[in-house]
ZAFI-630583 format. One record per residue (C-alpha): residue number from 0; residue in three letters; x, y, z. Coordinates in nm, 2 decimals, always signed. Example, Ala and Ser with C-alpha at 12.3 -4.5 7.8 and 13.67 -1.06 7.14 Angstrom:
<loses>
@pos = 0; code = ALA; u = +1.23; v = -0.45; w = +0.78
@pos = 1; code = SER; u = +1.37; v = -0.11; w = +0.71
</loses>
This chain:
<loses>
@pos = 0; code = MET; u = +11.43; v = +9.23; w = +12.09
@pos = 1; code = THR; u = +11.26; v = +9.04; w = +11.82
@pos = 2; code = LYS; u = +11.22; v = +9.14; w = +11.47
@pos = 3; code = LYS; u = +10.85; v = +9.19; w = +11.54
@pos = 4; code = GLN; u = +10.91; v = +9.37; w = +11.85
@pos = 5; code = GLY; u = +11.16; v = +9.60; w = +11.65
@pos = 6; code = LEU; u = +10.90; v = +9.64; w = +11.39
@pos = 7; code = ARG; u = +10.62; v = +9.74; w = +11.61
@pos = 8; code = LEU; u = +10.85; v = +9.99; w = +11.80
@pos = 9; code = VAL; u = +10.92; v = +10.16; w = +11.47
@pos = 10; code = VAL; u = +10.59; v = +10.20; w = +11.38
@pos = 11; code = PHE; u = +10.51; v = +10.35; w = +11.71
@pos = 12; code = ILE; u = +10.77; v = +10.58; w = +11.69
@pos = 13; code = VAL; u = +10.66; v = +10.70; w = +11.34
@pos = 14; code = LEU; u = +10.28; v = +10.71; w = +11.46
@pos = 15; code = LEU; u = +10.39; v = +10.91; w = +11.76
@pos = 16; code = GLY; u = +10.60; v = +11.15; w = +11.53
@pos = 17; code = ILE; u = +10.28; v = +11.21; w = +11.31
@pos = 18; code = VAL; u = +10.08; v = +11.29; w = +11.60
@pos = 19; code = LEU; u = +10.34; v = +11.52; w = +11.80
@pos = 20; code = ASN; u = +10.39; v = +11.70; w = +11.45
@pos = 21; code = THR; u = +9.99; v = +11.74; w = +11.41
@pos = 22; code = MET; u = +9.98; v = +11.86; w = +11.76
@pos = 23; code = ILE; u = +10.26; v = +12.11; w = +11.71
@pos = 24; code = GLY; u = +10.11; v = +12.24; w = +11.39
@pos = 25; code = VAL; u = +9.77; v = +12.27; w = +11.56
@pos = 26; code = PHE; u = +9.86; v = +12.43; w = +11.89
@pos = 27; code = GLY; u = +10.09; v = +12.70; w = +11.72
@pos = 28; code = PHE; u = +10.08; v = +13.08; w = +11.66
@pos = 29; code = PRO; u = +9.72; v = +13.19; w = +11.72
@pos = 30; code = PRO; u = +9.55; v = +13.38; w = +11.42
@pos = 31; code = ASN; u = +9.38; v = +13.65; w = +11.61
@pos = 32; code = ASP; u = +9.26; v = +14.00; w = +11.48
@pos = 33; code = GLY; u = +9.62; v = +14.14; w = +11.52
@pos = 34; code = THR; u = +9.83; v = +13.83; w = +11.36
@pos = 35; code = ILE; u = +9.60; v = +13.73; w = +11.08
@pos = 36; code = SER; u = +9.76; v = +13.91; w = +10.83
@pos = 37; code = ILE; u = +10.11; v = +13.75; w = +10.89
@pos = 38; code = LYS; u = +9.96; v = +13.40; w = +10.93
@pos = 39; code = LYS; u = +9.81; v = +13.45; w = +10.57
@pos = 40; code = ARG; u = +10.13; v = +13.60; w = +10.46
@pos = 41; code = PHE; u = +10.35; v = +13.31; w = +10.57
@pos = 42; code = GLY; u = +10.09; v = +13.08; w = +10.45
@pos = 43; code = GLU; u = +10.09; v = +13.19; w = +10.10
@pos = 44; code = PHE; u = +10.47; v = +13.19; w = +10.08
@pos = 45; code = TYR; u = +10.49; v = +12.82; w = +10.18
@pos = 46; code = SER; u = +10.23; v = +12.69; w = +9.99
@pos = 47; code = GLY; u = +10.29; v = +12.91; w = +9.67
@pos = 48; code = ALA; u = +10.47; v = +12.83; w = +9.34
@pos = 49; code = GLU; u = +10.85; v = +12.82; w = +9.35
@pos = 50; code = ASN; u = +11.08; v = +13.08; w = +9.18
@pos = 51; code = THR; u = +10.81; v = +13.30; w = +9.07
@pos = 52; code = TRP; u = +10.90; v = +13.61; w = +9.29
@pos = 53; code = ASP; u = +11.12; v = +13.91; w = +9.16
@pos = 54; code = CYS; u = +11.20; v = +14.07; w = +9.45
@pos = 55; code = VAL; u = +11.11; v = +14.03; w = +9.84
@pos = 56; code = MET; u = +11.04; v = +14.32; w = +10.05
@pos = 57; code = VAL; u = +11.13; v = +14.28; w = +10.44
@pos = 58; code = GLY; u = +11.09; v = +14.47; w = +10.74
@pos = 59; code = ALA; u = +10.83; v = +14.58; w = +11.02
@pos = 60; code = SER; u = +10.48; v = +14.66; w = +10.99
@pos = 61; code = CYS; u = +10.53; v = +14.95; w = +10.77
@pos = 62; code = VAL; u = +10.61; v = +14.72; w = +10.46
@pos = 63; code = ASP; u = +10.26; v = +14.54; w = +10.42
@pos = 64; code = ARG; u = +10.09; v = +14.88; w = +10.49
@pos = 65; code = GLU; u = +10.27; v = +15.08; w = +10.19
@pos = 66; code = TRP; u = +10.31; v = +14.80; w = +9.94
@pos = 67; code = VAL; u = +10.02; v = +14.65; w = +9.71
@pos = 68; code = ALA; u = +10.17; v = +14.40; w = +9.51
@pos = 69; code = PRO; u = +9.86; v = +14.31; w = +9.30
@pos = 70; code = LEU; u = +9.86; v = +14.67; w = +9.20
@pos = 71; code = ALA; u = +10.25; v = +14.66; w = +9.09
@pos = 72; code = TRP; u = +10.19; v = +14.35; w = +8.93
@pos = 73; code = ASN; u = +9.89; v = +14.49; w = +8.70
@pos = 74; code = ASP; u = +10.08; v = +14.79; w = +8.60
@pos = 75; code = TYR; u = +10.43; v = +14.63; w = +8.54
@pos = 76; code = GLY; u = +10.39; v = +14.23; w = +8.57
@pos = 77; code = MET; u = +10.65; v = +14.24; w = +8.85
@pos = 78; code = ALA; u = +10.60; v = +13.99; w = +9.12
@pos = 79; code = VAL; u = +10.73; v = +14.17; w = +9.44
@pos = 80; code = TYR; u = +10.60; v = +14.01; w = +9.78
@pos = 81; code = PRO; u = +10.60; v = +14.18; w = +10.14
@pos = 82; code = MET; u = +10.76; v = +13.91; w = +10.38
@pos = 83; code = ASN; u = +10.73; v = +14.14; w = +10.70
@pos = 84; code = THR; u = +10.59; v = +14.08; w = +11.02
@pos = 85; code = ALA; u = +10.46; v = +14.35; w = +11.28
@pos = 86; code = ARG; u = +10.76; v = +14.50; w = +11.47
@pos = 87; code = GLN; u = +10.99; v = +14.28; w = +11.27
@pos = 88; code = PRO; u = +11.32; v = +14.23; w = +11.46
@pos = 89; code = LEU; u = +11.57; v = +14.37; w = +11.24
@pos = 90; code = VAL; u = +11.82; v = +14.17; w = +11.37
@pos = 91; code = LEU; u = +11.68; v = +13.84; w = +11.17
@pos = 92; code = THR; u = +11.67; v = +14.02; w = +10.84
@pos = 93; code = THR; u = +11.92; v = +13.77; w = +10.71
@pos = 94; code = ASN; u = +11.73; v = +13.47; w = +10.84
@pos = 95; code = ILE; u = +11.43; v = +13.60; w = +10.65
@pos = 96; code = LEU; u = +11.62; v = +13.64; w = +10.34
@pos = 97; code = GLU; u = +11.74; v = +13.29; w = +10.36
@pos = 98; code = GLU; u = +11.39; v = +13.15; w = +10.44
@pos = 99; code = VAL; u = +11.28; v = +13.33; w = +10.14
@pos = 100; code = ARG; u = +11.57; v = +13.23; w = +9.89
@pos = 101; code = GLU; u = +11.49; v = +12.85; w = +9.99
@pos = 102; code = LYS; u = +11.21; v = +12.87; w = +9.77
@pos = 103; code = GLN; u = +11.23; v = +13.20; w = +9.55
@pos = 104; code = ASP; u = +11.49; v = +13.27; w = +9.33
@pos = 105; code = VAL; u = +11.48; v = +13.65; w = +9.40
@pos = 106; code = LYS; u = +11.77; v = +13.87; w = +9.26
@pos = 107; code = LEU; u = +11.67; v = +14.17; w = +9.48
@pos = 108; code = ALA; u = +11.56; v = +14.21; w = +9.85
@pos = 109; code = VAL; u = +11.39; v = +14.56; w = +9.94
@pos = 110; code = VAL; u = +11.49; v = +14.62; w = +10.33
@pos = 111; code = ASP; u = +11.30; v = +14.87; w = +10.54
@pos = 112; code = ILE; u = +11.54; v = +14.98; w = +10.80
@pos = 113; code = ARG; u = +11.26; v = +15.19; w = +11.00
@pos = 114; code = GLY; u = +11.34; v = +14.95; w = +11.27
@pos = 115; code = ILE; u = +11.71; v = +15.06; w = +11.33
@pos = 116; code = GLN; u = +11.60; v = +15.29; w = +11.62
@pos = 117; code = MET; u = +11.74; v = +15.15; w = +11.96
@pos = 118; code = PHE; u = +11.36; v = +15.15; w = +12.12
@pos = 119; code = THR; u = +11.23; v = +14.95; w = +11.80
@pos = 120; code = LEU; u = +11.49; v = +14.73; w = +11.83
@pos = 121; code = ARG; u = +11.41; v = +14.61; w = +12.16
@pos = 122; code = PRO; u = +11.36; v = +14.22; w = +12.14
@pos = 123; code = GLU; u = +11.02; v = +14.19; w = +12.31
@pos = 124; code = GLU; u = +10.84; v = +13.85; w = +12.30
@pos = 125; code = ALA; u = +10.55; v = +13.94; w = +12.07
@pos = 126; code = LYS; u = +10.78; v = +14.10; w = +11.81
@pos = 127; code = ILE; u = +11.00; v = +13.77; w = +11.80
@pos = 128; code = ARG; u = +10.71; v = +13.52; w = +11.81
@pos = 129; code = ASN; u = +10.54; v = +13.72; w = +11.50
@pos = 130; code = LEU; u = +10.83; v = +13.59; w = +11.28
@pos = 131; code = LEU; u = +10.96; v = +13.29; w = +11.44
@pos = 132; code = ASP; u = +10.65; v = +13.11; w = +11.52
@pos = 133; code = ASN; u = +10.53; v = +13.17; w = +11.18
@pos = 134; code = MET; u = +10.84; v = +13.00; w = +11.04
@pos = 135; code = LYS; u = +10.86; v = +12.62; w = +10.96
@pos = 136; code = ASN; u = +11.09; v = +12.39; w = +11.16
@pos = 137; code = SER; u = +11.46; v = +12.39; w = +10.96
@pos = 138; code = LYS; u = +11.81; v = +12.47; w = +11.04
@pos = 139; code = ASN; u = +11.73; v = +12.83; w = +10.94
@pos = 140; code = ARG; u = +11.46; v = +12.88; w = +11.20
@pos = 141; code = TYR; u = +11.68; v = +12.70; w = +11.47
@pos = 142; code = GLN; u = +11.99; v = +12.93; w = +11.39
@pos = 143; code = ALA; u = +11.73; v = +13.24; w = +11.40
@pos = 144; code = VAL; u = +11.61; v = +13.15; w = +11.75
@pos = 145; code = LYS; u = +11.98; v = +13.10; w = +11.85
@pos = 146; code = LYS; u = +12.09; v = +13.45; w = +11.71
@pos = 147; code = ILE; u = +11.77; v = +13.60; w = +11.88
@pos = 148; code = ILE; u = +11.86; v = +13.47; w = +12.21
@pos = 149; code = LYS; u = +12.21; v = +13.60; w = +12.18
@pos = 150; code = PHE; u = +12.09; v = +13.92; w = +12.06
@pos = 151; code = TYR; u = +11.82; v = +13.93; w = +12.35
@pos = 152; code = LYS; u = +12.10; v = +13.87; w = +12.63
@pos = 153; code = GLU; u = +12.33; v = +14.14; w = +12.46
@pos = 154; code = TYR; u = +12.02; v = +14.41; w = +12.43
@pos = 155; code = PHE; u = +11.94; v = +14.37; w = +12.81
@pos = 156; code = SER; u = +12.27; v = +14.34; w = +12.94
@pos = 157; code = ARG; u = +12.36; v = +14.72; w = +12.83
@pos = 158; code = GLU; u = +12.37; v = +14.97; w = +13.09
@pos = 159; code = ASP; u = +12.14; v = +15.18; w = +12.94
@pos = 160; code = VAL; u = +11.86; v = +14.97; w = +12.95
@pos = 161; code = LYS; u = +11.67; v = +15.03; w = +13.28
@pos = 162; code = ASP; u = +11.48; v = +14.70; w = +13.31
@pos = 163; code = GLY; u = +11.74; v = +14.46; w = +13.17
@pos = 164; code = GLN; u = +11.77; v = +14.21; w = +13.43
@pos = 165; code = GLU; u = +11.41; v = +14.18; w = +13.46
@pos = 166; code = MET; u = +11.40; v = +14.12; w = +13.11
@pos = 167; code = LEU; u = +11.67; v = +13.86; w = +13.11
@pos = 168; code = GLU; u = +11.47; v = +13.67; w = +13.37
@pos = 169; code = LYS; u = +11.18; v = +13.64; w = +13.17
@pos = 170; code = LEU; u = +11.36; v = +13.49; w = +12.88
@pos = 171; code = ASP; u = +11.21; v = +13.14; w = +12.79
@pos = 172; code = GLU; u = +11.45; v = +13.00; w = +12.58
@pos = 173; code = ALA; u = +11.27; v = +12.66; w = +12.54
@pos = 174; code = SER; u = +10.94; v = +12.79; w = +12.41
@pos = 175; code = LEU; u = +11.13; v = +13.00; w = +12.13
@pos = 176; code = TYR; u = +11.27; v = +12.66; w = +12.01
@pos = 177; code = LEU; u = +10.94; v = +12.45; w = +12.06
@pos = 178; code = PRO; u = +10.66; v = +12.70; w = +12.02
@pos = 179; code = PHE; u = +10.43; v = +12.41; w = +12.13
@pos = 180; code = ILE; u = +10.55; v = +12.48; w = +12.50
@pos = 181; code = LYS; u = +10.41; v = +12.82; w = +12.44
@pos = 182; code = TYR; u = +10.09; v = +12.75; w = +12.30
@pos = 183; code = HIS; u = +9.99; v = +12.40; w = +12.41
@pos = 184; code = SER; u = +9.71; v = +12.51; w = +12.64
@pos = 185; code = ARG; u = +9.51; v = +12.70; w = +12.40
@pos = 186; code = TRP; u = +9.27; v = +12.41; w = +12.39
@pos = 187; code = LYS; u = +9.13; v = +12.59; w = +12.71
@pos = 188; code = THR; u = +9.11; v = +12.92; w = +12.53
@pos = 189; code = GLY; u = +8.97; v = +12.79; w = +12.21
@pos = 190; code = LEU; u = +9.09; v = +12.69; w = +11.86
@pos = 191; code = TYR; u = +9.02; v = +12.83; w = +11.48
@pos = 192; code = ASP; u = +8.95; v = +12.64; w = +11.17
@pos = 193; code = SER; u = +9.27; v = +12.79; w = +11.05
@pos = 194; code = ASP; u = +9.47; v = +12.59; w = +11.29
@pos = 195; code = PHE; u = +9.35; v = +12.29; w = +11.11
@pos = 196; code = GLU; u = +9.30; v = +12.41; w = +10.75
@pos = 197; code = GLY; u = +9.60; v = +12.67; w = +10.74
@pos = 198; code = ILE; u = +9.52; v = +12.98; w = +10.57
@pos = 199; code = THR; u = +9.67; v = +13.20; w = +10.29
@pos = 200; code = SER; u = +9.66; v = +13.58; w = +10.14
@pos = 201; code = ASP; u = +9.43; v = +13.57; w = +9.85
@pos = 202; code = MET; u = +9.59; v = +13.95; w = +9.76
@pos = 203; code = LYS; u = +9.96; v = +13.87; w = +9.78
@pos = 204; code = GLY; u = +10.02; v = +14.00; w = +10.12
@pos = 205; code = VAL; u = +9.79; v = +14.33; w = +10.10
@pos = 206; code = TYR; u = +9.72; v = +14.46; w = +10.47
@pos = 207; code = GLU; u = +9.34; v = +14.46; w = +10.53
@pos = 208; code = GLU; u = +9.25; v = +14.55; w = +10.90
@pos = 209; code = GLN; u = +9.28; v = +14.90; w = +10.91
@pos = 210; code = ALA; u = +9.34; v = +15.00; w = +10.55
@pos = 211; code = PHE; u = +9.01; v = +15.24; w = +10.55
@pos = 212; code = VAL; u = +9.10; v = +15.43; w = +10.88
@pos = 213; code = VAL; u = +9.18; v = +15.80; w = +10.84
@pos = 214; code = LYS; u = +9.36; v = +15.99; w = +11.10
@pos = 215; code = GLU; u = +9.49; v = +16.34; w = +11.07
@pos = 216; code = VAL; u = +9.86; v = +16.33; w = +11.17
@pos = 217; code = GLU; u = +10.11; v = +16.60; w = +11.20
@pos = 218; code = PRO; u = +10.35; v = +16.61; w = +10.91
@pos = 219; code = THR; u = +10.71; v = +16.49; w = +11.01
@pos = 220; code = LYS; u = +10.92; v = +16.79; w = +11.11
@pos = 221; code = MET; u = +11.27; v = +16.80; w = +10.95
@pos = 222; code = VAL; u = +11.56; v = +16.86; w = +11.20
@pos = 223; code = ASP; u = +11.94; v = +16.95; w = +11.12
@pos = 224; code = GLU; u = +12.07; v = +16.75; w = +11.44
@pos = 225; code = THR; u = +12.27; v = +16.45; w = +11.37
@pos = 226; code = MET; u = +12.40; v = +16.15; w = +11.57
@pos = 227; code = GLU; u = +12.62; v = +15.83; w = +11.52
@pos = 228; code = LEU; u = +12.47; v = +15.48; w = +11.54
@pos = 229; code = ASN; u = +12.60; v = +15.28; w = +11.82
@pos = 230; code = GLU; u = +12.82; v = +14.98; w = +11.75
@pos = 231; code = LEU; u = +12.50; v = +14.73; w = +11.80
@pos = 232; code = GLN; u = +12.32; v = +14.93; w = +11.55
@pos = 233; code = LYS; u = +12.60; v = +14.90; w = +11.29
@pos = 234; code = SER; u = +12.66; v = +14.56; w = +11.34
@pos = 235; code = ILE; u = +12.31; v = +14.47; w = +11.23
@pos = 236; code = LEU; u = +12.32; v = +14.67; w = +10.92
@pos = 237; code = ASP; u = +12.67; v = +14.54; w = +10.83
@pos = 238; code = GLU; u = +12.55; v = +14.18; w = +10.88
@pos = 239; code = ILE; u = +12.27; v = +14.25; w = +10.62
@pos = 240; code = VAL; u = +12.53; v = +14.41; w = +10.37
@pos = 241; code = ASN; u = +12.78; v = +14.13; w = +10.40
@pos = 242; code = TYR; u = +12.50; v = +13.89; w = +10.33
@pos = 243; code = GLY; u = +12.42; v = +14.06; w = +9.99
@pos = 244; code = LYS; u = +12.78; v = +14.04; w = +9.93
@pos = 245; code = ASP; u = +12.84; v = +13.68; w = +10.03
@pos = 246; code = THR; u = +12.52; v = +13.54; w = +9.82
@pos = 247; code = GLY; u = +12.51; v = +13.79; w = +9.52
@pos = 248; code = LEU; u = +12.16; v = +13.91; w = +9.65
@pos = 249; code = GLU; u = +12.14; v = +14.27; w = +9.56
@pos = 250; code = ILE; u = +11.99; v = +14.48; w = +9.85
@pos = 251; code = LEU; u = +11.82; v = +14.81; w = +9.81
@pos = 252; code = PHE; u = +11.77; v = +14.97; w = +10.19
@pos = 253; code = ILE; u = +11.48; v = +15.23; w = +10.20
@pos = 254; code = THR; u = +11.29; v = +15.41; w = +10.50
@pos = 255; code = SER; u = +10.93; v = +15.38; w = +10.41
@pos = 256; code = PRO; u = +10.71; v = +15.73; w = +10.41
@pos = 257; code = THR; u = +10.55; v = +15.80; w = +10.73
@pos = 258; code = HIS; u = +10.53; v = +16.04; w = +11.03
@pos = 259; code = LEU; u = +10.84; v = +16.03; w = +11.24
@pos = 260; code = SER; u = +10.92; v = +16.20; w = +11.56
@pos = 261; code = LYS; u = +11.23; v = +16.40; w = +11.63
@pos = 262; code = ARG; u = +11.44; v = +16.11; w = +11.76
@pos = 263; code = GLU; u = +11.31; v = +15.90; w = +11.48
@pos = 264; code = VAL; u = +11.41; v = +16.14; w = +11.20
@pos = 265; code = ILE; u = +11.78; v = +16.18; w = +11.38
@pos = 266; code = GLU; u = +11.83; v = +15.80; w = +11.41
@pos = 267; code = THR; u = +11.72; v = +15.72; w = +11.08
@pos = 268; code = LYS; u = +11.90; v = +15.95; w = +10.89
@pos = 269; code = ALA; u = +12.22; v = +15.84; w = +11.10
@pos = 270; code = ALA; u = +12.14; v = +15.48; w = +10.94
@pos = 271; code = VAL; u = +12.09; v = +15.62; w = +10.59
@pos = 272; code = ARG; u = +12.42; v = +15.81; w = +10.64
@pos = 273; code = TYR; u = +12.58; v = +15.51; w = +10.77
@pos = 274; code = LEU; u = +12.49; v = +15.28; w = +10.47
@pos = 275; code = GLU; u = +12.58; v = +15.54; w = +10.22
@pos = 276; code = GLU; u = +12.92; v = +15.57; w = +10.35
@pos = 277; code = GLN; u = +12.96; v = +15.20; w = +10.30
@pos = 278; code = GLY; u = +12.86; v = +15.24; w = +9.92
@pos = 279; code = GLU; u = +12.50; v = +15.08; w = +9.97
@pos = 280; code = LYS; u = +12.21; v = +15.19; w = +9.76
@pos = 281; code = VAL; u = +11.94; v = +15.35; w = +10.01
@pos = 282; code = ILE; u = +11.65; v = +15.60; w = +9.97
@pos = 283; code = ASP; u = +11.50; v = +15.80; w = +10.25
@pos = 284; code = TYR; u = +11.14; v = +15.86; w = +10.18
@pos = 285; code = ASN; u = +11.08; v = +16.05; w = +10.47
@pos = 286; code = THR; u = +11.24; v = +16.39; w = +10.30
@pos = 287; code = GLU; u = +11.02; v = +16.69; w = +10.22
@pos = 288; code = GLU; u = +11.11; v = +16.61; w = +9.87
@pos = 289; code = LYS; u = +10.98; v = +16.25; w = +9.87
@pos = 290; code = TYR; u = +10.66; v = +16.35; w = +10.06
@pos = 291; code = GLN; u = +10.60; v = +16.57; w = +9.76
@pos = 292; code = GLU; u = +10.68; v = +16.35; w = +9.49
@pos = 293; code = ILE; u = +10.47; v = +16.07; w = +9.63
@pos = 294; code = GLY; u = +10.20; v = +16.29; w = +9.72
@pos = 295; code = ILE; u = +10.15; v = +16.18; w = +10.08
@pos = 296; code = ASP; u = +9.88; v = +16.40; w = +10.27
@pos = 297; code = PHE; u = +9.92; v = +16.36; w = +10.61
@pos = 298; code = SER; u = +9.56; v = +16.44; w = +10.67
@pos = 299; code = LYS; u = +9.42; v = +16.16; w = +10.46
@pos = 300; code = ASP; u = +9.68; v = +15.89; w = +10.40
@pos = 301; code = LEU; u = +9.75; v = +15.76; w = +10.71
@pos = 302; code = TYR; u = +9.54; v = +15.54; w = +10.98
@pos = 303; code = ASN; u = +9.76; v = +15.63; w = +11.28
@pos = 304; code = GLU; u = +10.08; v = +15.80; w = +11.33
@pos = 305; code = HIS; u = +10.30; v = +15.54; w = +11.19
@pos = 306; code = HIS; u = +10.13; v = +15.37; w = +10.90
@pos = 307; code = LEU; u = +9.96; v = +15.44; w = +10.56
@pos = 308; code = ASN; u = +9.63; v = +15.35; w = +10.50
@pos = 309; code = SER; u = +9.52; v = +15.17; w = +10.17
@pos = 310; code = ARG; u = +9.50; v = +15.53; w = +9.98
@pos = 311; code = GLY; u = +9.86; v = +15.61; w = +10.11
@pos = 312; code = ALA; u = +9.97; v = +15.25; w = +10.01
@pos = 313; code = VAL; u = +9.84; v = +15.31; w = +9.66
@pos = 314; code = LYS; u = +10.03; v = +15.65; w = +9.61
@pos = 315; code = PHE; u = +10.37; v = +15.49; w = +9.75
@pos = 316; code = THR; u = +10.29; v = +15.16; w = +9.52
@pos = 317; code = ASN; u = +10.24; v = +15.36; w = +9.22
@pos = 318; code = TYR; u = +10.58; v = +15.56; w = +9.29
@pos = 319; code = PHE; u = +10.80; v = +15.27; w = +9.40
@pos = 320; code = ALA; u = +10.68; v = +15.05; w = +9.15
@pos = 321; code = LYS; u = +10.77; v = +15.26; w = +8.87
@pos = 322; code = TYR; u = +11.12; v = +15.31; w = +9.04
@pos = 323; code = LEU; u = +11.16; v = +14.93; w = +9.04
@pos = 324; code = HIS; u = +11.06; v = +14.91; w = +8.67
@pos = 325; code = ASP; u = +11.29; v = +15.18; w = +8.56
@pos = 326; code = ASN; u = +11.60; v = +15.07; w = +8.77
@pos = 327; code = TYR; u = +11.57; v = +14.69; w = +8.78
@pos = 328; code = GLN; u = +11.53; v = +14.45; w = +8.46
@pos = 329; code = PHE; u = +11.20; v = +14.25; w = +8.57
@pos = 330; code = GLU; u = +11.03; v = +14.07; w = +8.32
@pos = 331; code = ASP; u = +10.72; v = +14.14; w = +8.24
@pos = 332; code = LYS; u = +10.51; v = +13.82; w = +8.32
@pos = 333; code = ARG; u = +10.13; v = +13.91; w = +8.27
@pos = 334; code = GLY; u = +9.96; v = +13.67; w = +8.06
@pos = 335; code = LYS; u = +10.15; v = +13.39; w = +8.17
@pos = 336; code = ASP; u = +9.95; v = +13.07; w = +8.29
@pos = 337; code = GLU; u = +10.18; v = +13.04; w = +8.61
@pos = 338; code = TYR; u = +10.09; v = +13.38; w = +8.73
@pos = 339; code = LYS; u = +9.69; v = +13.35; w = +8.69
@pos = 340; code = ASP; u = +9.70; v = +13.39; w = +9.08
@pos = 341; code = TRP; u = +9.86; v = +13.73; w = +9.04
@pos = 342; code = ASP; u = +9.58; v = +13.82; w = +8.82
@pos = 343; code = ASP; u = +9.33; v = +13.69; w = +9.04
@pos = 344; code = ALA; u = +9.49; v = +13.88; w = +9.34
@pos = 345; code = TYR; u = +9.46; v = +14.22; w = +9.16
@pos = 346; code = VAL; u = +9.08; v = +14.17; w = +9.08
@pos = 347; code = ARG; u = +9.02; v = +14.08; w = +9.44
@pos = 348; code = TYR; u = +9.21; v = +14.39; w = +9.54
@pos = 349; code = LEU; u = +8.99; v = +14.62; w = +9.30
@pos = 350; code = GLU; u = +8.68; v = +14.50; w = +9.48
@pos = 351; code = PHE; u = +8.85; v = +14.49; w = +9.83
@pos = 352; code = TYR; u = +8.95; v = +14.87; w = +9.80
@pos = 353; code = GLU; u = +8.66; v = +15.02; w = +9.62
@pos = 354; code = LYS; u = +8.41; v = +14.84; w = +9.85
@pos = 355; code = GLY; u = +8.65; v = +14.95; w = +10.17
@pos = 356; code = TRP; u = +8.63; v = +15.29; w = +10.09
@pos = 357; code = LYS; u = +8.25; v = +15.30; w = +10.00
@pos = 358; code = ASP; u = +8.18; v = +15.15; w = +10.31
@pos = 359; code = ALA; u = +8.41; v = +15.39; w = +10.53
@pos = 360; code = GLU; u = +8.22; v = +15.68; w = +10.36
@pos = 361; code = LYS; u = +7.89; v = +15.52; w = +10.44
@pos = 362; code = GLU; u = +8.01; v = +15.53; w = +10.82
@pos = 363; code = LYS; u = +8.09; v = +15.91; w = +10.84
</loses>
């Protein structure tokens, strides 16, 4: 091969790489009505300024439904961002924290453990893709895929999972590593402007879709029954605990306030007890005492049986932000030029909240 031919080959490979990378970016995770908030949240994380967060909150959909970052910012000058996804696999918590810590020098992580129930741990494709397909390609993402495939096989090989064999046969490992395999046919069903331009959250991860819906829900009924976590559940919590110890990242475990079924109460309390026995800091917000302190009204503050609406989110944020302020030494960064986007997010949130409830009242 001559030098000229070699140069042409190199140029071809570079151009091919650019084209393939662009196609993979465009034909990626679809930003539809159910996933747009996730795309926005991860978009802002990757495009935002480095080392500006004080704390990150991770967990399933309950996290962004309960936490109003601009409100806490305005009241205390703390930058606490929700990096959750709908039905986020708790087993991938350390991978999310690793992703965040590549860009943000957070000293505290709040981990919601409502996802510890065995039913919630079930590794369905939608849950997995909500997270993995919004992560950028990296060693950490590769390790996350490898881990979830192992967990998937372990979960569906259990004797108590009735459809285990059927689910094992459905596992498409290649498309988890290369999402383009899953989404390449989207040109037939249609692409969005955001597939080409990208989208970000302009309210620091505030949940928007059903924020002004009200559903009257039965209050959680407390029970005295107890149980022990199984070894799979314990191993997931142990990994998070050990990650905090190994990295020096302080971790606060919580169970976010919501309606819980009898089974969920028993299983959640088992997780709280297990963590407390390990000497970990954990707060269970699903108690009669905490409901009253926060001011949760089950007739007005939820939009379905498992999630707070924006009214409930304001109540929890006011309560939890004060707790963070009183117990952690976060610098008040209000007024600093590099945090202007947080000020802007608060202004947008006020407009969003006030208009949303006015419109909701008109529709009654």
